[in-house]
N, C-alpha and C positions, 0 to 999 in steps of 0.2 A: 689462569684461564683453564677451565676444564674442557674436556672433549665436547660436552653438551653445549657449552658457550660457543665454541668454535663452530659446531654444527648449526647452531641457531644463527650465527652470522652468515654462514654459507646459505642457509635456507632463505633468510631475508634478502640477501644479495640476489639470489636466483629469482625470487618472486618479483623483486623490483625490476630486474632485467626482463622478465617475461611479461609483466603487466604494465610497465611504464609507457610503451607506445600506445596502448589502448587508453590509458588514463589521460595521456596528453591529447589524444584525438577527441576524447569525450569532453575535456575541458575546453578545447578550442571550439568545438561545435556549440557548447553551451554559451561561451562568450560571444561567438558570432551571432547566435540567435538573439542574445540580449542586445547586441548592437543593432541588429535589424529592427527589433521591436522598438528600441529607443529612437532610432532614426525615423521610423514610420510615425511614431508619436509626435516627434518634433515637426515633421513635415505636415502632419495633420493640423497641429496647433498653429504653425506659422501661416498655413494657407487660409485658415479661418480668420486670422488676424489681418491678413492683407485684403480679403474680400470685404467690401462694404456691406453692411447689414441694411436690408430694406425692411422697414416695419410695415405691417399691414395697415390699411387705412384706419381701422378702428383704434390703433395705438398711436397714430400720428397726432401731433398737436395741430389742430386746425385753427386758423385765424378766423375770428368772428367778424 
């Protein structure tokens, strides 16, 4: 292992230590935003399935 290799290891370790909290926060925000969008989409779909659909008079089958 040369001095350059050792310095590269130190640089990478320092960069990880410095930026890891920011990366963790960014990933958590992205995941929570995805969960919120997914939950909102599920809520929207399930509420549409629960509500009965009333057809306009022109589309109803009228008995003759």
